[in-house]
PQR file of N, CA, C, O and H, with PARSE charges and radii, in Angstrom:
ATOM      1  N   MET A   1      19.266   9.807-144.359 -0.4000 1.5000
ATOM      2  CA  MET A   1      18.287  10.551-143.954 -0.0000 2.0000
ATOM      3  C   MET A   1      17.038  10.739-144.213  0.5500 1.7000
ATOM      4  O   MET A   1      15.904  10.563-143.766 -0.5500 1.4000
ATOM      5  N   LEU A   2      17.548  11.102-144.975 -0.4000 1.5000
ATOM      6  CA  LEU A   2      15.527  11.027-145.585 -0.0000 2.0000
ATOM      7  C   LEU A   2      15.026  10.305-145.784  0.5500 1.7000
ATOM      8  O   LEU A   2      13.802  10.404-145.705 -0.5500 1.4000
ATOM      9  H   LEU A   2      18.469  11.244-145.338  0.4000 1.0000
ATOM     10  N   LYS A   3      15.671   9.014-146.201 -0.4000 1.5000
ATOM     11  CA  LYS A   3      14.883   8.430-146.387 -0.0000 2.0000
ATOM     12  C   LYS A   3      14.288   7.393-144.464  0.5500 1.7000
ATOM     13  O   LYS A   3      13.383   6.578-144.644 -0.5500 1.4000
ATOM     14  H   LYS A   3      16.666   8.933-146.264  0.4000 1.0000
ATOM     15  N   SER A   4      14.629   7.472-143.467 -0.4000 1.5000
ATOM     16  CA  SER A   4      13.550   7.197-142.373 -0.0000 2.0000
ATOM     17  C   SER A   4      12.842   8.683-141.776  0.5500 1.7000
ATOM     18  O   SER A   4      12.324   8.872-140.676 -0.5500 1.4000
ATOM     19  H   SER A   4      15.364   8.134-143.320  0.4000 1.0000
ATOM     20  N   VAL A   5      12.966   9.352-142.570 -0.4000 1.5000
ATOM     21  CA  VAL A   5      11.756  10.856-142.035 -0.0000 2.0000
ATOM     22  C   VAL A   5      10.910  10.633-142.997  0.5500 1.7000
ATOM     23  O   VAL A   5       9.799  11.124-142.793 -0.5500 1.4000
ATOM     24  H   VAL A   5      13.387   9.198-143.464  0.4000 1.0000
ATOM     25  N   THR A   6      11.075   9.923-144.219 -0.4000 1.5000
ATOM     26  CA  THR A   6      10.049   9.273-145.074 -0.0000 2.0000
ATOM     27  C   THR A   6       9.317   8.612-144.721  0.5500 1.7000
ATOM     28  O   THR A   6       8.134   8.929-144.594 -0.5500 1.4000
ATOM     29  H   THR A   6      11.978   9.525-144.384  0.4000 1.0000
ATOM     30  N   LEU A   7      10.098   6.762-144.280 -0.4000 1.5000
ATOM     31  CA  LEU A   7       9.617   6.290-143.520 -0.0000 2.0000
ATOM     32  C   LEU A   7       8.956   7.037-142.673  0.5500 1.7000
ATOM     33  O   LEU A   7       7.754   7.189-142.887 -0.5500 1.4000
ATOM     34  H   LEU A   7      11.059   6.505-144.383  0.4000 1.0000
ATOM     35  N   GLY A   8       9.589   7.704-141.473 -0.4000 1.5000
ATOM     36  CA  GLY A   8       9.084   7.359-140.429 -0.0000 2.0000
ATOM     37  C   GLY A   8       7.345   9.033-140.603  0.5500 1.7000
ATOM     38  O   GLY A   8       6.284   8.951-139.984 -0.5500 1.4000
ATOM     39  H   GLY A   8      10.566   7.580-141.299  0.4000 1.0000
ATOM     40  N   VAL A   9       7.662  10.010-141.413 -0.4000 1.5000
ATOM     41  CA  VAL A   9       5.717  10.498-141.996 -0.0000 2.0000
ATOM     42  C   VAL A   9       5.170   8.913-142.709  0.5500 1.7000
ATOM     43  O   VAL A   9       5.031   8.031-141.862 -0.5500 1.4000
ATOM     44  H   VAL A   9       8.524  10.076-141.915  0.4000 1.0000
ATOM     45  N   ALA A  10       5.027   8.726-143.381 -0.4000 1.5000
ATOM     46  CA  ALA A  10       4.372   6.853-144.663 -0.0000 2.0000
ATOM     47  C   ALA A  10       4.203   6.475-142.574  0.5500 1.7000
ATOM     48  O   ALA A  10       3.271   7.029-141.991 -0.5500 1.4000
ATOM     49  H   ALA A  10       5.140   9.443-144.069  0.4000 1.0000
ATOM     50  N   LEU A  11       5.011   5.709-141.895 -0.4000 1.5000
ATOM     51  CA  LEU A  11       4.094   5.253-140.548 -0.0000 2.0000
ATOM     52  C   LEU A  11       3.074   6.168-139.745  0.5500 1.7000
ATOM     53  O   LEU A  11       1.902   5.792-139.748 -0.5500 1.4000
ATOM     54  H   LEU A  11       5.768   5.259-142.369  0.4000 1.0000
ATOM     55  N   LEU A  12       3.358   7.199-139.135 -0.4000 1.5000
ATOM     56  CA  LEU A  12       2.718   8.077-138.963 -0.0000 2.0000
ATOM     57  C   LEU A  12       1.159   7.913-140.090  0.5500 1.7000
ATOM     58  O   LEU A  12       0.102   7.377-139.760 -0.5500 1.4000
ATOM     59  H   LEU A  12       4.310   7.505-139.132  0.4000 1.0000
ATOM     60  N   ALA A  13       1.417   8.433-141.169 -0.4000 1.5000
ATOM     61  CA  ALA A  13       0.124   8.453-141.903 -0.0000 2.0000
ATOM     62  C   ALA A  13      -0.564   7.279-142.097  0.5500 1.7000
ATOM     63  O   ALA A  13      -1.575   7.492-142.767 -0.5500 1.4000
ATOM     64  H   ALA A  13       2.276   8.869-141.437  0.4000 1.0000
ATOM     65  N   SER A  14      -0.404   5.902-141.724 -0.4000 1.5000
ATOM     66  CA  SER A  14      -1.089   5.020-141.828 -0.0000 2.0000
ATOM     67  C   SER A  14      -1.544   4.440-140.830  0.5500 1.7000
ATOM     68  O   SER A  14      -2.455   3.619-140.724 -0.5500 1.4000
ATOM     69  H   SER A  14       0.416   5.729-141.180  0.4000 1.0000
ATOM     70  N   ALA A  15      -0.336   5.265-139.501 -0.4000 1.5000
ATOM     71  CA  ALA A  15      -1.110   4.858-138.621 -0.0000 2.0000
ATOM     72  C   ALA A  15      -2.854   5.017-137.784  0.5500 1.7000
ATOM     73  O   ALA A  15      -2.838   4.922-136.557 -0.5500 1.4000
ATOM     74  H   ALA A  15       0.404   5.932-139.587  0.4000 1.0000
ATOM     75  N   PRO A  16      -3.671   5.152-138.187 -0.5600 1.5000
ATOM     76  CA  PRO A  16      -5.379   5.188-138.292  0.2800 2.0000
ATOM     77  C   PRO A  16      -5.095   3.742-138.878  0.5500 1.7000
ATOM     78  O   PRO A  16      -5.066   2.726-138.184 -0.5500 1.4000
ATOM     79  N   LEU A  17      -4.979   3.766-139.654 -0.4000 1.5000
ATOM     80  CA  LEU A  17      -5.449   2.775-141.108 -0.0000 2.0000
ATOM     81  C   LEU A  17      -5.183   1.259-140.361  0.5500 1.7000
ATOM     82  O   LEU A  17      -6.059   0.394-140.387 -0.5500 1.4000
ATOM     83  H   LEU A  17      -5.002   4.592-140.218  0.4000 1.0000
ATOM     84  N   LEU A  18      -3.713   1.024-139.615 -0.4000 1.5000
ATOM     85  CA  LEU A  18      -3.701   0.618-138.685 -0.0000 2.0000
ATOM     86  C   LEU A  18      -4.406   0.082-137.123  0.5500 1.7000
ATOM     87  O   LEU A  18      -4.153  -0.807-136.309 -0.5500 1.4000
ATOM     88  H   LEU A  18      -3.002   1.727-139.593  0.4000 1.0000
ATOM     89  N   GLY A  19      -5.129   0.866-137.219 -0.4000 1.5000
ATOM     90  CA  GLY A  19      -6.343   0.375-135.917 -0.0000 2.0000
ATOM     91  C   GLY A  19      -7.381  -0.017-135.873  0.5500 1.7000
ATOM     92  O   GLY A  19      -8.191  -0.202-134.965 -0.5500 1.4000
ATOM     93  H   GLY A  19      -5.334   1.587-137.880  0.4000 1.0000
ATOM     94  N   GLN A  20      -7.371  -0.226-137.405 -0.4000 1.5000
ATOM     95  CA  GLN A  20      -9.054   0.029-137.683 -0.0000 2.0000
ATOM     96  C   GLN A  20      -9.127  -2.222-137.625  0.5500 1.7000
ATOM     97  O   GLN A  20      -8.621  -3.299-137.940 -0.5500 1.4000
ATOM     98  H   GLN A  20      -6.713  -0.076-138.143  0.4000 1.0000
ATOM     99  N   GLY A  21     -10.472  -1.284-136.778 -0.4000 1.5000
ATOM    100  CA  GLY A  21     -11.525  -3.381-136.625 -0.0000 2.0000
ATOM    101  C   GLY A  21     -11.202  -3.073-134.550  0.5500 1.7000
ATOM    102  O   GLY A  21     -11.415  -3.759-133.550 -0.5500 1.4000
ATOM    103  H   GLY A  21     -10.884  -0.409-136.522  0.4000 1.0000
ATOM    104  N   TYR A  22     -10.684  -1.859-134.770 -0.4000 1.5000
ATOM    105  CA  TYR A  22     -10.420  -2.178-132.615 -0.0000 2.0000
ATOM    106  C   TYR A  22     -10.587  -1.056-132.187  0.5500 1.7000
ATOM    107  O   TYR A  22      -9.642  -0.312-131.923 -0.5500 1.4000
ATOM    108  H   TYR A  22     -10.510  -1.302-135.582  0.4000 1.0000
ATOM    109  N   GLY A  23     -12.197  -0.633-131.998 -0.4000 1.5000
ATOM    110  CA  GLY A  23     -12.619   1.303-132.232 -0.0000 2.0000
ATOM    111  C   GLY A  23     -12.276   0.664-130.564  0.5500 1.7000
ATOM    112  O   GLY A  23     -11.866  -0.381-130.060 -0.5500 1.4000
ATOM    113  H   GLY A  23     -12.964  -1.237-132.213  0.4000 1.0000
ATOM    114  N   PRO A  24     -12.802   2.220-130.063 -0.5600 1.5000
ATOM    115  CA  PRO A  24     -13.215   2.545-128.159  0.2800 2.0000
ATOM    116  C   PRO A  24     -14.019   1.365-128.036  0.5500 1.7000
ATOM    117  O   PRO A  24     -14.791   0.921-128.886 -0.5500 1.4000
ATOM    118  N   ASN A  25     -13.749   0.865-126.819 -0.4000 1.5000
ATOM    119  CA  ASN A  25     -15.354   0.407-125.454 -0.0000 2.0000
ATOM    120  C   ASN A  25     -14.901   1.076-124.812  0.5500 1.7000
ATOM    121  O   ASN A  25     -14.181   0.581-123.945 -0.5500 1.4000
ATOM    122  H   ASN A  25     -13.121   1.226-126.129  0.4000 1.0000
ATOM    123  N   TRP A  26     -15.054   2.610-124.855 -0.4000 1.5000
ATOM    124  CA  TRP A  26     -15.194   2.769-123.756 -0.0000 2.0000
ATOM    125  C   TRP A  26     -16.606   3.562-123.089  0.5500 1.7000
ATOM    126  O   TRP A  26     -17.515   4.072-123.744 -0.5500 1.4000
ATOM    127  H   TRP A  26     -15.639   3.012-125.560  0.4000 1.0000
ATOM    128  N   PHE A  27     -16.495   3.502-121.728 -0.4000 1.5000
ATOM    129  CA  PHE A  27     -17.938   2.821-120.777 -0.0000 2.0000
ATOM    130  C   PHE A  27     -17.553   4.769-119.797  0.5500 1.7000
ATOM    131  O   PHE A  27     -16.663   5.325-119.154 -0.5500 1.4000
ATOM    132  H   PHE A  27     -15.757   3.088-121.196  0.4000 1.0000
ATOM    133  N   GLU A  28     -19.537   5.154-120.564 -0.4000 1.5000
ATOM    134  CA  GLU A  28     -19.359   5.484-118.975 -0.0000 2.0000
ATOM    135  C   GLU A  28     -20.055   5.928-117.606  0.5500 1.7000
ATOM    136  O   GLU A  28     -20.004   6.891-116.841 -0.5500 1.4000
ATOM    137  H   GLU A  28     -20.260   4.702-121.087  0.4000 1.0000
ATOM    138  N   ASP A  29     -21.014   4.205-117.747 -0.4000 1.5000
ATOM    139  CA  ASP A  29     -21.592   3.398-116.717 -0.0000 2.0000
ATOM    140  C   ASP A  29     -20.067   2.653-116.469  0.5500 1.7000
ATOM    141  O   ASP A  29     -19.270   2.403-117.372 -0.5500 1.4000
ATOM    142  H   ASP A  29     -21.055   3.422-118.369  0.4000 1.0000
ATOM    143  N   PHE A  30     -19.798   2.263-114.518 -0.4000 1.5000
ATOM    144  CA  PHE A  30     -18.750   1.776-113.786 -0.0000 2.0000
ATOM    145  C   PHE A  30     -19.084   0.205-113.812  0.5500 1.7000
ATOM    146  O   PHE A  30     -18.332  -0.746-114.028 -0.5500 1.4000
ATOM    147  H   PHE A  30     -20.446   2.466-113.783  0.4000 1.0000
ATOM    148  N   ASP A  31     -20.882   0.255-113.432 -0.4000 1.5000
ATOM    149  CA  ASP A  31     -20.728  -0.809-113.840 -0.0000 2.0000
ATOM    150  C   ASP A  31     -21.596  -2.085-114.950  0.5500 1.7000
ATOM    151  O   ASP A  31     -22.106  -3.183-114.729 -0.5500 1.4000
ATOM    152  H   ASP A  31     -21.493   1.027-113.257  0.4000 1.0000
ATOM    153  N   ALA A  32     -21.478  -1.541-115.732 -0.4000 1.5000
ATOM    154  CA  ALA A  32     -21.715  -1.328-116.908 -0.0000 2.0000
ATOM    155  C   ALA A  32     -20.702  -2.431-117.369  0.5500 1.7000
ATOM    156  O   ALA A  32     -20.846  -3.631-117.602 -0.5500 1.4000
ATOM    157  H   ALA A  32     -21.063  -0.649-115.912  0.4000 1.0000
ATOM    158  N   ALA A  33     -19.450  -1.450-117.424 -0.4000 1.5000
ATOM    159  CA  ALA A  33     -17.511  -1.600-117.634 -0.0000 2.0000
ATOM    160  C   ALA A  33     -17.864  -3.120-116.129  0.5500 1.7000
ATOM    161  O   ALA A  33     -18.715  -3.926-116.501 -0.5500 1.4000
ATOM    162  H   ALA A  33     -19.333  -0.475-117.234  0.4000 1.0000
ATOM    163  N   VAL A  34     -17.484  -3.301-115.207 -0.4000 1.5000
ATOM    164  CA  VAL A  34     -17.263  -4.012-114.738 -0.0000 2.0000
ATOM    165  C   VAL A  34     -17.843  -5.339-115.018  0.5500 1.7000
ATOM    166  O   VAL A  34     -17.139  -6.303-115.316 -0.5500 1.4000
ATOM    167  H   VAL A  34     -16.793  -2.645-114.904  0.4000 1.0000
ATOM    168  N   ALA A  35     -19.595  -5.405-114.886 -0.4000 1.5000
ATOM    169  CA  ALA A  35     -20.477  -6.430-116.114 -0.0000 2.0000
ATOM    170  C   ALA A  35     -19.205  -6.785-117.282  0.5500 1.7000
ATOM    171  O   ALA A  35     -18.426  -7.722-117.458 -0.5500 1.4000
ATOM    172  H   ALA A  35     -20.167  -4.622-114.643  0.4000 1.0000
ATOM    173  N   ALA A  36     -19.534  -5.248-118.060 -0.4000 1.5000
ATOM    174  CA  ALA A  36     -18.161  -6.750-119.194 -0.0000 2.0000
ATOM    175  C   ALA A  36     -17.104  -6.623-119.217  0.5500 1.7000
ATOM    176  O   ALA A  36     -16.493  -6.978-120.226 -0.5500 1.4000
ATOM    177  H   ALA A  36     -20.166  -4.487-117.916  0.4000 1.0000
ATOM    178  N   ALA A  37     -16.456  -6.088-118.170 -0.4000 1.5000
ATOM    179  CA  ALA A  37     -15.169  -6.551-117.988 -0.0000 2.0000
ATOM    180  C   ALA A  37     -15.307  -7.981-117.185  0.5500 1.7000
ATOM    181  O   ALA A  37     -14.176  -8.453-117.067 -0.5500 1.4000
ATOM    182  H   ALA A  37     -16.951  -5.800-117.351  0.4000 1.0000
ATOM    183  N   LYS A  38     -16.225  -8.766-116.639 -0.4000 1.5000
ATOM    184  CA  LYS A  38     -16.351 -10.063-115.753 -0.0000 2.0000
ATOM    185  C   LYS A  38     -17.179 -11.102-116.605  0.5500 1.7000
ATOM    186  O   LYS A  38     -17.415 -12.288-116.374 -0.5500 1.4000
ATOM    187  H   LYS A  38     -17.144  -8.383-116.734  0.4000 1.0000
ATOM    188  N   GLU A  39     -17.579 -10.230-117.746 -0.4000 1.5000
ATOM    189  CA  GLU A  39     -17.798 -11.451-118.747 -0.0000 2.0000
ATOM    190  C   GLU A  39     -16.744 -12.163-119.588  0.5500 1.7000
ATOM    191  O   GLU A  39     -16.637 -13.258-120.141 -0.5500 1.4000
ATOM    192  H   GLU A  39     -17.388  -9.267-117.934  0.4000 1.0000
ATOM    193  N   GLN A  40     -15.864 -10.830-119.408 -0.4000 1.5000
ATOM    194  CA  GLN A  40     -14.456 -10.668-121.058 -0.0000 2.0000
ATOM    195  C   GLN A  40     -13.891 -11.864-119.915  0.5500 1.7000
ATOM    196  O   GLN A  40     -13.763 -12.987-120.404 -0.5500 1.4000
ATOM    197  H   GLN A  40     -15.952  -9.940-118.959  0.4000 1.0000
ATOM    198  N   ASN A  41     -13.713 -11.791-119.162 -0.4000 1.5000
ATOM    199  CA  ASN A  41     -12.127 -12.502-118.192 -0.0000 2.0000
ATOM    200  C   ASN A  41     -11.541 -11.553-118.278  0.5500 1.7000
ATOM    201  O   ASN A  41     -10.392 -11.996-118.264 -0.5500 1.4000
ATOM    202  H   ASN A  41     -13.817 -10.879-118.765  0.4000 1.0000
ATOM    203  N   LYS A  42     -11.390  -9.661-118.432 -0.4000 1.5000
ATOM    204  CA  LYS A  42     -10.173  -9.329-118.546 -0.0000 2.0000
ATOM    205  C   LYS A  42     -10.425  -8.039-117.122  0.5500 1.7000
ATOM    206  O   LYS A  42     -11.383  -8.254-116.379 -0.5500 1.4000
ATOM    207  H   LYS A  42     -12.323  -9.301-118.443  0.4000 1.0000
ATOM    208  N   ASP A  43      -9.478  -6.693-116.824 -0.4000 1.5000
ATOM    209  CA  ASP A  43      -9.396  -6.786-115.719 -0.0000 2.0000
ATOM    210  C   ASP A  43     -10.326  -5.213-116.153  0.5500 1.7000
ATOM    211  O   ASP A  43     -11.377  -5.371-116.775 -0.5500 1.4000
ATOM    212  H   ASP A  43      -8.700  -6.518-117.428  0.4000 1.0000
ATOM    213  N   LEU A  44     -10.063  -4.345-115.941 -0.4000 1.5000
ATOM    214  CA  LEU A  44      -9.783  -3.146-116.074 -0.0000 2.0000
ATOM    215  C   LEU A  44      -9.345  -1.807-115.898  0.5500 1.7000
ATOM    216  O   LEU A  44      -9.130  -1.454-114.739 -0.5500 1.4000
ATOM    217  H   LEU A  44      -9.209  -4.216-115.436  0.4000 1.0000
ATOM    218  N   LEU A  45      -9.165  -0.973-116.838 -0.4000 1.5000
ATOM    219  CA  LEU A  45      -7.938   0.240-116.724 -0.0000 2.0000
ATOM    220  C   LEU A  45      -9.576   2.024-116.728  0.5500 1.7000
ATOM    221  O   LEU A  45     -10.360   2.618-117.467 -0.5500 1.4000
ATOM    222  H   LEU A  45      -9.340  -1.260-117.780  0.4000 1.0000
ATOM    223  N   VAL A  46      -9.158   1.975-115.568 -0.4000 1.5000
ATOM    224  CA  VAL A  46     -10.412   2.864-115.305 -0.0000 2.0000
ATOM    225  C   VAL A  46      -9.152   4.852-115.020  0.5500 1.7000
ATOM    226  O   VAL A  46      -7.989   4.864-114.619 -0.5500 1.4000
ATOM    227  H   VAL A  46      -8.521   1.492-114.967  0.4000 1.0000
ATOM    228  N   ASP A  47      -9.509   5.387-115.184 -0.4000 1.5000
ATOM    229  CA  ASP A  47      -8.933   7.191-115.643 -0.0000 2.0000
ATOM    230  C   ASP A  47      -9.714   7.978-115.302  0.5500 1.7000
ATOM    231  O   ASP A  47     -10.628   8.277-116.070 -0.5500 1.4000
ATOM    232  H   ASP A  47     -10.454   5.376-115.510  0.4000 1.0000
ATOM    233  N   PHE A  48      -9.640   8.378-114.444 -0.4000 1.5000
ATOM    234  CA  PHE A  48     -10.042   9.618-113.170 -0.0000 2.0000
ATOM    235  C   PHE A  48      -9.281  10.741-113.758  0.5500 1.7000
ATOM    236  O   PHE A  48      -8.108  11.021-114.006 -0.5500 1.4000
ATOM    237  H   PHE A  48      -8.897   8.135-113.819  0.4000 1.0000
ATOM    238  N   THR A  49     -10.531  11.296-113.881 -0.4000 1.5000
ATOM    239  CA  THR A  49     -10.749  12.950-114.293 -0.0000 2.0000
ATOM    240  C   THR A  49     -11.176  14.829-113.837  0.5500 1.7000
ATOM    241  O   THR A  49     -12.170  15.552-113.771 -0.5500 1.4000
ATOM    242  H   THR A  49     -11.484  11.069-113.679  0.4000 1.0000
ATOM    243  N   GLY A  50     -10.178  14.883-113.691 -0.4000 1.5000
ATOM    244  CA  GLY A  50     -11.033  16.185-112.652 -0.0000 2.0000
ATOM    245  C   GLY A  50     -10.544  17.842-113.139  0.5500 1.7000
ATOM    246  O   GLY A  50      -9.386  18.004-113.525 -0.5500 1.4000
ATOM    247  H   GLY A  50      -9.371  14.295-113.744  0.4000 1.0000
ATOM    248  N   SER A  51     -11.268  18.730-113.099 -0.4000 1.5000
ATOM    249  CA  SER A  51     -11.229  20.191-113.141 -0.0000 2.0000
ATOM    250  C   SER A  51     -10.868  21.050-113.454  0.5500 1.7000
ATOM    251  O   SER A  51     -10.263  21.731-114.281 -0.5500 1.4000
ATOM    252  H   SER A  51     -12.208  18.598-112.786  0.4000 1.0000
ATOM    253  N   ASP A  52     -11.822  20.835-111.801 -0.4000 1.5000
ATOM    254  CA  ASP A  52     -12.403  21.437-110.411 -0.0000 2.0000
ATOM    255  C   ASP A  52     -11.097  21.473-109.296  0.5500 1.7000
ATOM    256  O   ASP A  52     -11.370  21.727-108.122 -0.5500 1.4000
ATOM    257  H   ASP A  52     -12.313  20.281-111.129  0.4000 1.0000
ATOM    258  N   TRP A  53      -9.660  21.212-109.691 -0.4000 1.5000
ATOM    259  CA  TRP A  53      -9.255  21.332-108.749 -0.0000 2.0000
ATOM    260  C   TRP A  53      -7.686  21.692-108.305  0.5500 1.7000
ATOM    261  O   TRP A  53      -7.390  21.796-107.115 -0.5500 1.4000
ATOM    262  H   TRP A  53      -9.439  21.006-110.644  0.4000 1.0000
TER
END
């Protein structure tokens, strides 16, 4: 049990290091995001959020 807890803590602690080089590519301009997706032949993930609902 202690080994699995230690392993879990070690994995969580190293998680930020595993994702280096894959920085966020967020677009706040929808048209720019569409153009970049077309240029790279990729799909878009669009997240609509609101706080006045």
